N, C-alpha and C positions, 0 to 999 in steps of 0.2 A: 697751762697757757704760757706761751713765750712772751717775754716782755719786749714789745716793739713800739714804734710810734703809734700813739692812740689816734683813732678817728676824731673828727671835730667834736661830736656830741660828748664823747667820753672825756676828752680833754677839757671841754668847756664846763662840764658839770661834775667832774670828779673832784669833789671837795665838799665844803659845808652845805648841807641841804637847807632849804628855807621854806616856810609856809606863809600863806597869806595873812594869818592871824598872829604872826610872831611880833616881837618888839619893833617899833618904828626904826627906820633906817638911821635916823638921827642918833639913836641909842646904840644900835649894833655897829654902825660905821661912823663914829664921831670925827673921823678924819675928813669926811666929805663936806663940801660946802652946801649951802641951801640950794644953790643953782644946780649942783651936780645931783643932789637927791631928787629935785624936781624933774631933771632929765631922765632919771631912772624910773621914777614912779609913773611918769606919763609918757613913756617911750612910745613913739609912733613911727619909728624907722622901719626899714625893710626887714631887718633880721632881729627877731625877738631874742635870739641867743645873746646878743650884746647886753640887753638889759638883765637877763638871767645871770650872766657872768659878772656884770658890774655889782649886782646885789650880793652875789655869793662871796666875792673877793674884795668888796669895799673899794672899788676903783670907779673912776668916772666912765661914762658911756664911751667917750673917745678913747680912753686907755683900753677898755674892754675890746673895742673894735680893732685897735692896733694889735692886741695880743691874738685876737681871733684870726686876723690876717696872717700873722706869723704861723700860728698853729695850722692854718688852712693850707700852708705851702705843702703841697704833696698829699694832703689828706683827702680832699675832694677835688676832682678835676686836676690831677697833679701836673698836667702839661697843657699849654695853650697852643703849641705848634707840633706838627708831626716830627718824629725822629727823636733820638736821645738828645739830652741837653749837651751842649759843648763842654769839653773838659775845662774850659776857662771859667765855668760857673758851677762848680760842684756843690756849692752851698746854696743853690737856688731854693732848696727846701730841705728840711731835716731828713726826710726820707732818702733823697738823693745823696746827701752827705753820709748818712748811715751806710748805704750800699757801698759807696766809695771807700770808706774807712774799713768796712768789713772785708773788702777785697785787698786794699793796699796795706793795711796795718793789722793783719790778723793776729800778730803775736802780742799786741798790747791793747787793741781797741776793746773797751769793756761795755759799750752801749751808750745811748743818749736818751734823755728824757726832759720833760718840761719842768723847770725849776721856778718856784714862785717866791721863795724867800731865801736869802735876804733881799735879792734883787731878782726881777723877772728875767728869764732867758731860757735857752736850751742848754742844759748841762751835757757836755761831751766828755765821757770818762775814758781814761787809759790807765793801765796798770802801773805805768811810769812815764816820765817825761811828757806830761799832758800838754803843757803850754807850748813846748817846742814842736810837738807832733801836730797839734791842731793848727799851728801857724803855717804849716806847709800847705794847708788846704783851704783856709779861709781867714779873712781878717774881719769878717762881719761881727760887730760887738754883741750881737744877739747870742752868739755861741760862747759858752763859758767853759774853759778847761777845768777838769776835775781829776785829781789823783785818786784812784780807787784800787788799792792793791788787792790781789786775789786772782781769781780765774778771769780769763778773757771772755768776751761774748760767745765766741765759738766754743770755748771749753764749757761754759754754762749750758748752752743748748745741747751739746754733745752728751754731757753728763746727764741732763734731764731725760733725753731720749733713751739713753742706756739704762737709766734707773727704771724708767717706766717698763721697758722690755723685761728687765730682771724681775720686777714685781709680778708681771704677767706670768713669767715662767715659773716663779715660786708659788703662785697662787695666793699672793698677799692681797688682802682687801684694802683698796685705797680709792679715794674719790676726788682727788685733786692733786695736780702737780704743776708747778710753775717756777719761773726764775725771777728773782728780785735783783735786777741789775744795779740798783742803788747800793745794795749791801754785798752783792757778789755771792748770793746763795741760791741753791736749788731747794725749794720747799715742797715737801710732799705730805699731804694730809692723809692719814691712815685711819682705817676703821678697826684697827686691832693694834696690838703691841708691835713695836719695831724690833723686839728681841730676836726673832728668827732671822732678820736681815743682818743685824750686827753679828750674830753668831756665825752666819755663813761667811761674812766678810773676814771675821777673825780666823776662820779655818783656811783662809786664802782662796776661797772660791771666786772672789772678785774684789776689785779695789773699791773702797768706799771713801771718797774725799771728805775732808773735814768740813767743807762748805755745803755738804748735803745735810739739810735739817729735816728731821721727821717730826711732824706734829701728831702725837699720839692722843687718842681720846682719853680724857680724864676719867678716873674711876667713878662709877655711879655713886651718888651721895648716900643712897640707901641700899642695904643688902637685900637680896631676894629672900622672902619669907621661907623658912624651912618647911618641907612637906612633912606633915605628921605621919609617923610610922603606921603602915597599914591602911592609909587613906587611899582608896581606889576609885574615888568619884570621877576623876579625870584620867582617861587612858593615855592621852597625848596632848602636848602643848606645842604645836608647830611654831617655829621662830626663824627669823633670818639667822644664818650662820654667823654673820658679822654685824658690827654696829653700823648704823647709817645716820645716827643723830647729828653727826657733824656736817652732813650735806644739806642740800635744799630739801625742806620738808613740806613746803606748801607753795601754792601758786595762786595769785590773785585771779579771781574769775572762775575757779573750779568750784562748783556748788557743793555745799555740805549735803550729806545723804542721811535722812532718818532711817533707823534700822532697829531690829530686835536682836539682842544677843541671847542665845538660848543654849542650854545643855541638851545634847541629843546623843544618846548611846556613848557617853563618856567623852564627847568632843564638843568644843565651843563653836556653835554655828552662828553665822550672821544671816539675817533676813532683811536685806536692804530694800527700800521702796523701789519698785520698778526693776529689780534684778532677781535672778535665781538665787536661792539660798546656797551659801558656800561656807566651808570651814575657815575660820579666821587664822591668818598667819601674822604673828606679832613681831614687832621689832625687839631688839635685845634689851632695851630699857623697860620693857613690860615684863612682869614676872607673875607667874601663877601664885595665888594666895589662897591657901586652904586652912588658914588659922581659925576661921569661923566654921564650926561643924555644920551649920545650917545653910550657909551660902557660899558658893564658889565665886571668887573674885579674881580680878587681874589688877595688879598694883603697878603704878608708875614709879620707877626707881629714882626719878628726879624729884618728884613732888610728893610722893606718898598717896596721891589720889587713887581711888579705886573705882573700878567698873564691875558691876555684879551681873552674874549670869541670870537669865530670865528677867531682863529689864530692858527698857527702851533707851536707846543710845543715839548719838549722831556721829557719823563718820566724816572726817575732815582731812584736808591736806594732801590728797592724792594729786599726782600729775595727770594730764590727759592720757587716758588709755592705761593707766597704771592700776590694774586690778589683779593680774596674775603675779604670783610671787617669783623671786629669782629661783634658779634651779637648786642652789645650795641651801635648802631648808633643813633644819634639824628638829628633832623631837616629833617627827610626823609619822613614825612607823605605824602607830595604831589609829591615826586619824589621816587617812590617805587622800583626802580631797574629795571633790574639787575645792580649790582655795580662793580666798580673796584677801588681798593685802590690807592690813590695818595700819594707817599712819597716825593721824590724830583721831582721838575718840573721847567723847564726853557723855555723861549721863544726860538724858533728854531734859530733865528739869534744870540741870546746871546750864545747859546750852540755852534753854528758854530764858533763864535769868540774865545770862550774858547778852542775849539778843535784846532783851527789854532795856537793860542799862545802856547799851550802845545806841539803841534806837532813840531813846529819850535824849541822850547826850548830843546826838547828831541833830536832832530837831531843835534842841535848845540853842545850839550854835546858829541855826538858821532863823529861829523865831525870837530869840533873845529873852525868853521867859520860860522857866522850868514848868510852871503850871500850864502854859500854852502847849509846851512840848509834850507833857503828859497827856493832855486832852487829845492832841493830834495823834499820839501813839495809840491811845485807847480806841480812838475812832478807826484807825487802820486795823487794829487787832479784831475789833468787832466785825469789820468787813472781811477780815481773813477767814473767819468761820463761815461766812456766806460763800466765799470763793472756794473753800475746801469742799463744802457740801455740793456746790454747783459742779466742781470738777469730778467728784465721785459719781454723781448721777450721770453726767454727760459722757464720761469715759465708759461707764457701764452700758449706757443705752445707745450711744451714737458712735461706736467704734468703727462703723462703716465710713464715716466722714471725718472723725476727729483722730489725729495721730497721737497727740500728747498735749498736756496742759502743764506749763511750768508756773509755779507761784513764787513770787518774791515775798517771803514771810516777813521780812523787815520793813517792807513798804506797803504791804496789803494790795499788791497788784498781781496781775496774771498775764500770761501770753499763751494763746491757743494756736496750735498747728492744725489746720483743717484743709480738706480738699476743696477744689473749685466747684464741687457739687452743691455747696451751701455757703451762705454768707455769715460773717461774724454776727450781724444783727439777729439772724435766726437762731444763733446758738447761745447768745449771752442775754440774761435778763436785763431789762431797761435800767434798773438801779445800779448795775455793775458795768454798764457800757463804758463809762469814762475811765474805768480802772483796768480794762482788759484790752490788750493789743492782740493782733492776729497776723497770721502768716499762712499763705497757701503752700501746701506740700503735696507730693504726688499720691500718697497712700494714707488710708485710715489705719487705726490701731488694730482692727480686726484682721486685716490682710497681713499686716506686719507680724502680729503675734502668731498667726497660723504658720507663717513661713519660719519664724524663729523656733517655735515648738517642733516643727517638722524637722528642720536641720539639726537641732540640738539632740533630738531622739536618735536620728541617724548616726550622728557622731558618737554618741554613747554606745550604740550597738556595734559600731565599727571599731570601737576602742581607739579613736583618734582624738588627741588632746587639742582643744581649741577654745578660745573665748568666743562667745556669741552675744552680740548686742544689737538692739534695734537703733537705727539712725533715723529718727522721724523727719529731720529736715530734708534728707535726700530720698526718703521713702524706701530705704533698703535695710536689710539685715546683714550686719558685718560679721564675718567669720575670720578670726585671726588665729591661724594654726600655729602650734608650737613647732611643727616641722611640716613645711609645705610639701616636701617630697612624700611624706606619709599620707597626707591628704590626697595627693594625686594618685598614689598607688591604690588607696581605698576606692577612689572613684573609678579607676580603670577596671578594678575587680567587681564593679557594679554594687559595691557596698554603700555608695552614696548617690543620691539623686538630688541635685541642687534645685530648690524652688526658684522661680523666676526672680524673686526679689533679693536673693542672696548675692552678696559681693564678697570677694576674698580680699582681706587686708594683710599686708606683709610688712616686715622690716625692709627698709629700702636699701638695695645694693646699687651704688652709683659707680661711675667709671673710676678707675684707679688714677690717682693724681700723683705722679712721680715727683719726689722732692729733689732728686739728684741730677736733673737735666740742666744743661748750661744756662738756659734762659731764666732759671730761678735766681741767678745772681743779679738780674736787673728786673724789677717788678713790672716795668713798662715794656719789656721785650716781647711779650705776647702779642702786642699790637703792631709791631714794626712790619711784619709781612703784609698786613692789611693796608698799611700806608703806601705800599708800592703799587697798589691798584691804579691803573691809568685814569680812572674816573674819580679818584679820591678828592682832589681839589675841587672839581666841579660839583660833586655831591655835597661837599662841606659848604660851599657857597650857598647852595639851596637851603641847607640846614640852618645856616646863620640867619636867613631871612624868614624862617618859619616860626611864628609865635606858637608856643606850647603852654599848656596849663602848668602853673607853678603853685604849689601849696605851701603857704607860710604857716608855721606853727602859731598857735594862739599866743598873744603877748601875756605877760604876768597878770594874773587876776581874771583872765578870760578863758573860755573853754572851746570856742569855735575857731577853727582854722580859716585862714583867708585863701582864696584862690584868685589868681589873675593870669591873663595870657601875657607871656613875656618871651621875647626872643632869647635863645640860649646865650650864655657867656661863651668866650673863646674856648675855655676848657670844656664846657658843656657841648658845644658843637663838635669838638674833636671827638669826644666820647660817643656822641650819637652817630657820627659818621663811621666810627669803628664798627658799631653794631650793624649798621646798614650794609657795609661791605661784608661783614662776617656772615650775614644771612643771604648773601649772594645777589643783592640788588645792584643794578648798574644804573648809570645815568639815563640810558634809554628807557629802562623799566620805570623809573620814577617819573620822567617826563610824560611817558605814554599813559601811565595811571592817573597822573594829575589832570591830563587833558580830558580824561573820562570822568572826572569828579572824585577820584580816589587819591588819598595821600598816604603813601607808605611811611613817610617820615613821622607823621602824626600817629599812624597805626602802630609803629614800633614803640613809640613813647607810651601808647595806651595799653600796652600789655600788662601793666600793673593795675589790674582791677577795672579797666574800661574796655574790655574786649568785645568784639562782635564777630559774627561769622566772616564778614568782609575783611576786618582788620587781621584776623588770624590768617585768612587766605593770602593776604598780601605779603606775609613774612615767610611763606613756604614757597620753595621753588617748584615743587610738584605736589599736586593733590590728586590722588588716584583711589579708585576702588580696586582692591587686589585680593588675591587669595595666596596663602602660603604654598610655596612650591618646594621648599627645602629648608631644613633647620640644622645648623651645626651648634649644638648646645655647649660645646667645649672648644671655643676658638679664641682663647686669650691672645692678645697681641700688644705691641708696644703703644698702641693708641689708647689703652686704658679700658677698652671694651672687652666683653667676655664671650660673646656669641655673634653668630651671623645668621641672617634670614634672607632667603631668596623669595621674592614675590613675583607672581605673574599678574600683569596688569589686566584688569577686566574693563575698566572705564576710566577715562581721563577727565578730571574736572578742571585741572590747571596744569600747565607745563607742556613740554614737548614730547612726552612719551606717547606710545601708541598701544592699543589693545594687543595683548600677546607678548609685549616686551617683558624682560626680566629686570627687576630693580633689586639691588642688594643693599641690605641694611645692617648696621652694627648696633648692638644692644648691650646695655650694662648687665642685664640678667644673664645667667648661665653658670657654668661650673667654674670655680675659682679656687686656686691653691693658696693657702695662707702661709705665713712664715714658718709654721711648724710642719709644713708639708702635707697638711690635711686638705683634701679636695672635697668641696661640697657645693650644692646648688644654692645660689642666691637670686632673689627676685627683685627687680626694680619696680617700684610702685606705679610708675607710669608706663611700664612695658606690658604687652600681652604676656600671658604665662606660657613659658616654653615647655613646661611639663604637661602631659595630657590629662584630659578628664575634668578640668576645672572650668568655671563659667567664662573665663577670659582666655582659655587655651587656644593656641593656634592649631585648631583641628583641621584636617584635610577637608577642603570644600568650603570652609568658612570664608566669608567676605568681610573685608575691613576697609574703612576709610582712613587713609594715611596722609598726614601733612608732613612732607619731607623736605629736607634741605641737604644738598650735597656740599655746598660751600660751608655750611655750619659744621658738617662732619670734618672737613679738612681743618677748620680752625680749632675745633674741640680736640682733635687728635694732636695738633701742634701744642696746644696748651697742656694737655695731659702727658704727652710723650716726647715732645720736641721735634726737631727737624727730621723728616723722613718717617715719622710714626704713622702717618695716614696710609691706608691701603692704596696702592698705585695701579693695580690692574683694573682700569675702568672706573666708573662712578660708584661711589658708596654714599649712603644716606644715613641721616639720623632724623628722629622726630623733632619738630619744633616744640620747645618745652611747654608752650601754653595750649597745645592741641594734641593730646595723647591719642594713640590709635583707638579707633572706635569700631565696634562690631556692628555689622548690619544685620538686624533681626529679620525674622520672617514677616514681621508686620511693617517692614520698610523703615523702621526707626534706627537711627544711628546713635549708639550708646558708647560713651567713652569708658575705657578701663578704669579711670579714676572717677572721683565724685564730681568733677567739673570738666568741661561745661555740661549743661543740661542736655538730655536727649533731643534730637531734632530729626525730622523726617528727611530721608535721603533726597526726595524730590525738592524740598525747600532748599537743601544745601546746593543742589544742582542749579536751581534758579538764581540763587544769590551769588554764587561764584561765577556764573556764566559771563556777566558783564566785565569782570576782571580779566577773564581769559580772552574775551574779545578785544579788550583794550590793549592787550599785549600782542594782538595780531594773530591769535590762535583761536581755535574752535574746540569745544568739548567734543569728545569722540568716544565711541565704544558701545558695548552692550548696555542696555538699560536694565536695572534690577526690577 
């Protein structure tokens, strides 16, 4: 991570944390007056961050607001007017000053950061002559000159990038790299010893500056137990090749998974609830322990705690989707998989005890009495048994309509996913009604399990490595291949037949974002071409008068956000106008759509979670039903995209195209050559699959609904590649990001290649987009599907 100006939230809250039940402010902040404490405790102003900041740093609300305004210069809505700031005001915000000094004083500028002690301000560091150099650019007292000998900011960043590339080339295991501009160091967190790096540098293979600091993992406190001679109970013990205990090991919200750890043919297998059994892959701090001749154990080398084979356990700490292990697994020759990663693991009885202690403690904080907390906990646990019995019977007997049931064991509540063929009331016993919530989903567990078992068996027979998981919320079975090209080849050879409910999940390949183009020297430069649009000022005037929903975070001590309609600020209206122009909207478009009862200004603002068919339609210049007419899978260009598709228009839902027209589209998916010269296929998760044979492949004759924008392509190409990067021979398009290409099925349903939005009938899509097309003075045209 490079050390740059932090965004508002990070600056405001980067410091002492606080909880609602900590000591009173009069004790933690004795410097504050009673009036100042009252203003913090009962803050009812517009920005709750002011009260958070005041509490965290023991300052008045007024002082907090002053500091936030300083920190907000350039962090959110950096400009209020089009065009670059005049050279007469380079210190208008810390970001602008940083860019200027980076350009004008590269030999001495060492970075800038927020300083809180001994006085509040923005520290501006130089390797020498700090006061004299800073005085050439600003006299604002908020900026504090700092002498920080050592590498310049450019040298820090260059060294960091060079070291990361060296580590990659050497195959060194690392999980964090960053620059500390306050110390003038590059800090790299390793998952192994740094000796190979130092030895290579000593041989003269590369320069290793003394300001590069390696943070090596400390030795494990406990040695691995020795394996008794001749003990062959365990054939293999698969582990990560390198340590990972220094990185993130858990994520709030990822549920714990009960499982059974069992010995099977000399390997330790996991049988997690709701998953297929797999061989466990352990982290380096877990060691095989065969000191007990009667029981096989795994010992934690930090704590000495043991997990025993043939016992109930609970798996914890996985990131979303982190089930498959890394490719560099050791000790796996005699236990060849399939594998499941083990991060955190506890014996089930220990986990139960922890849950009980935490549950009672949490309730005691709410109820104020330990006896009341224990009684409440026992009541929840008694209900838990009823919920578990209900779930077991319902999943077994009503898999036609029930997809899954999740139980919160700490609260004694449940959530059932069911189809619209049945109601919650029909599924849940009356005594459990108030403890069960429900959600309608497309498929029941029976159909999902049939599809999962079907594709899993086919993949095994075809020898294609992939993770297979049921996604009850979307009503699909997700297949995540280790190699999508291998999956495609098997399908083309008729070794795979994908059930209707199967979806392919991939690692996302996005457009290449070049770091070396000239506009990178000015973070606002990406917007300047849009500000030259002849309608820019008129559109901005409309934006300034349009109230939009604004969500305020909850104030301290509250959990509910506030929403109000508010006209945007000057900076907000500038930003919103940028996006409207980037999506190709003109003043005529906006006026015509508003006259017909549609508002593209509100529609663009609503893309963050409040989309509708009409709002998505307003942000696309063209919406068509089309079939693929040509694909160039290896068409890398300076615009950052990797492939090109030619579409033949079948039907026009919005825009000026006609049936039979060709539209040309650029996609992030495709063949791409990396820095090592290796060329391989990468798939964008929101693109159709360019390889054949898969459920979302661009097969000849397939029909797709496309929400396209030519203006957005030109802007994206400029952002990713700079001036002249966009294709110039005619119009080229990209998808609007909130409406991915959607395949038209034989049943007339339009299904997106991603999980969102939900399927919709093509006829409904026609009917709801038609008024927008008419408002623009056009008519839908073409063949009907």
